[in-house]
C-alpha positions in Angstrom: 112.8 101.2 126.0 115.6 101.7 123.4 115.5 103.8 120.4 117.4 106.2 118.3 116.3 109.8 117.8 117.4 111.1 114.4 116.5 114.1 112.3 115.5 113.6 108.6 115.9 116.3 106.1 112.8 116.9 104.0 111.7 119.3 101.3 110.1 121.5 104.1 112.6 121.2 106.9 114.0 118.7 109.5 111.8 116.0 110.7 112.4 114.4 114.1 112.0 110.7 113.9 112.6 107.6 116.2 114.1 104.4 115.1 113.2 101.0 117.0 114.9 97.9 116.1 115.4 94.3 117.2 118.0 93.5 120.0 121.2 92.0 118.6 123.1 92.4 115.4 121.7 91.7 111.9 119.9 93.2 109.1 116.1 93.5 109.1 113.4 94.8 106.7 112.3 98.4 107.2 108.8 99.6 108.3 107.5 103.1 108.4 105.1 103.8 111.1 102.7 106.7 110.5 101.4 108.1 113.9 97.7 109.0 114.5 96.4 112.6 115.2 97.7 112.9 118.8 101.3 112.8 117.7 104.3 111.4 119.2 104.0 110.2 122.6 104.7 107.2 124.9 102.1 105.0 123.5 103.4 105.5 120.0 106.9 104.5 121.4 105.5 101.5 122.9 104.0 100.3 119.5 107.1 101.0 117.7 109.1 99.0 120.1 106.5 96.2 119.9 106.6 96.0 116.1 110.4 96.1 116.0 110.6 93.0 118.2 108.9 91.0 115.6 112.1 91.7 113.4 111.9 95.1 111.7 113.7 98.3 111.9 110.8 100.7 112.5 110.9 104.4 111.6 108.5 106.5 113.5 108.5 110.1 112.1 107.0 113.0 113.7 104.5 114.1 110.9 103.7 117.4 112.7 107.3 118.9 112.6 106.1 121.6 110.3 104.1 123.0 113.1 107.0 123.4 115.5 107.6 121.8 118.9 104.5 120.5 120.8 103.5 118.1 123.5 103.7 115.3 124.2 99.9 115.5 124.1 97.8 113.6 126.7 94.8 112.1 125.0 92.6 112.2 128.1 93.2 116.0 128.4 92.6 116.6 124.8 89.5 114.5 124.7 88.2 116.1 127.9 88.5 119.6 126.5 85.4 119.0 124.5 86.8 120.5 121.3 89.5 118.2 119.9 89.9 120.2 116.8 90.8 123.5 118.8 93.2 121.6 120.7 95.2 119.8 117.7 93.8 121.6 114.7 97.0 123.5 114.0 98.9 120.3 114.1 96.4 118.7 111.6 96.8 121.5 109.4 100.5 121.2 109.0 100.3 118.0 107.1 98.3 115.9 104.7 98.5 113.0 102.4 100.6 114.7 99.9 102.9 116.3 102.2 103.5 113.3 104.5 102.7 110.3 102.1 104.5 111.7 99.0 107.1 114.4 100.0 108.1 113.2 103.3 108.0 109.6 102.5 110.6 110.1 99.7 112.9 111.3 102.5 111.9 108.5 104.9 112.8 105.9 102.2 116.1 107.4 101.5 116.8 107.5 105.2 116.1 103.7 105.4 118.3 103.1 102.4 121.2 104.8 104.2 121.0 102.5 107.4 123.3 99.4 107.3 120.9 97.5 109.5 118.2 97.6 107.0 118.0 94.7 104.6 116.6 94.9 101.0 114.6 97.9 99.4 111.1 96.6 100.1 109.4 98.4 103.0 106.2 98.0 104.9 104.1 100.9 106.2 101.3 101.0 108.8 99.3 104.0 109.8 96.7 104.9 112.4 93.9 107.5 112.1 95.2 110.1 109.9 98.3 108.0 109.3 96.1 105.3 107.7 95.4 107.4 104.7 99.1 108.3 104.7 100.1 104.8 104.7 97.9 104.0 101.6 99.2 107.1 99.8 102.6 106.0 100.1 102.0 102.7 98.9 100.3 104.2 95.8 103.1 106.7 95.3 106.0 104.4 95.7 104.8 100.9 94.4 108.2 99.8 93.8 109.3 100.3 97.4 106.2 99.5 99.4 105.5 95.9 99.7 102.8 95.8 102.3 100.6 98.7 103.6 98.2 98.9 106.5 95.6 101.2 107.7 93.9 100.9 111.1 91.0 103.1 111.9 92.0 105.4 109.2 89.6 108.1 108.0 88.8 109.8 104.6 90.3 106.8 102.7 87.8 107.2 99.7 86.5 110.7 99.2 85.9 113.1 96.5 89.2 115.0 97.5 92.0 114.8 94.9 94.2 113.6 97.8 92.0 110.7 98.5 94.3 107.5 98.7 91.6 105.4 96.9 92.5 107.2 93.8 96.0 105.6 93.7 94.7 102.1 93.8 95.7 101.4 90.3 99.3 102.2 91.1 99.5 99.9 94.2 101.7 97.0 93.7 102.1 95.8 97.4 99.6 93.9 99.8 97.1 96.0 101.5 95.2 95.4 104.9 92.6 98.0 106.0 90.7 97.6 109.3 87.9 100.2 110.0 86.2 100.9 113.3 82.6 100.0 113.6 80.1 103.0 113.4 83.1 105.4 112.5 81.8 108.7 111.1 85.1 109.2 109.3 84.9 105.8 107.6 81.2 105.1 107.1 80.1 102.0 105.1 79.6 103.7 101.9 83.3 104.9 102.1 84.4 101.4 103.1 82.5 100.1 100.1 84.0 102.8 97.6 87.5 101.8 98.8 86.8 98.1 98.4 85.7 98.6 95.0 88.6 100.7 94.0 91.0 98.1 95.2 89.3 95.2 93.6 88.9 97.1 90.3 92.7 97.7 90.4 93.6 94.1 91.1 95.3 95.0 94.4 96.0 92.0 96.7 94.0 93.4 99.7 91.6 92.6 102.7 89.5 95.2 104.0 87.5 94.6 107.4 85.3 96.2 109.9 86.1 95.3 113.5 82.6 94.9 115.1 82.3 96.8 118.4 85.5 98.7 118.0 85.5 102.4 118.0 87.8 104.9 116.2 91.1 104.8 117.8 90.7 101.4 119.3 94.4 100.3 118.9 95.7 103.1 121.1 96.3 102.1 124.8 96.0 105.7 126.1 92.6 106.3 124.5 89.3 106.0 126.5 88.1 103.8 123.6 91.0 101.3 123.7 89.8 97.8 123.0 92.3 95.2 124.0 90.9 92.2 122.1 90.5 94.3 119.0 94.1 95.7 119.4 95.5 92.3 119.8 93.7 91.3 116.5 95.4 94.3 114.9 98.7 93.2 116.0 98.1 89.7 114.7 97.0 91.0 111.2 99.8 93.5 110.9 102.6 91.0 111.8 101.1 88.5 109.4 100.9 91.1 106.6 104.5 92.0 106.9 105.7 88.5 107.4 104.1 87.4 104.2 105.5 90.4 102.3 108.7 91.5 103.9 112.1 89.4 103.8 
């Protein structure tokens, strides 16, 4: 596996990040990959590399940098602890939609602009778990830059919080794809309906789906709930989304 490790200066410090790109010379569209709540680890690297092989320069930032060094976390150990919040709560508390999706993303976009191997100014975003809400927040905050945004098993996408990404729907200009897990407490049916309504009312080019039988975290190969068929479906949808929006 080949990647570049870089440090990106943000409003709050230096964010470690990893860059995956296609083999060979050329210029390629940029993508920001927002990690899930278990942070940077081998599975995330594998996903970044796989996406890059489809023809993108993929930036994978460590959104937990404000909390200081950690891990890599082993999901099996975290889940076996019986108290996930106790194990990673301090990491979750170090970021949110505004800090990552607005403030940090400003720096991430500037970094992609500085790379000679990134083509154009339009960028794609994809996010998982907490990263799903961050991906949509970025799309609503930087509509002139985000041409396509995806969320997979994202939670809290349409809540009463002032940071809820559905509130930014009127500003989103790019294409949106949202895939929710079946029977997911962090994205129940009424929330899915609320998000769908917000996107429709705003005229956003979007598609929202629920993957029947898939549990929260189904895309992650190192999770006990990993669902290979649903994960492959996610890859097909993500690649199609970016292929239709990024050039």
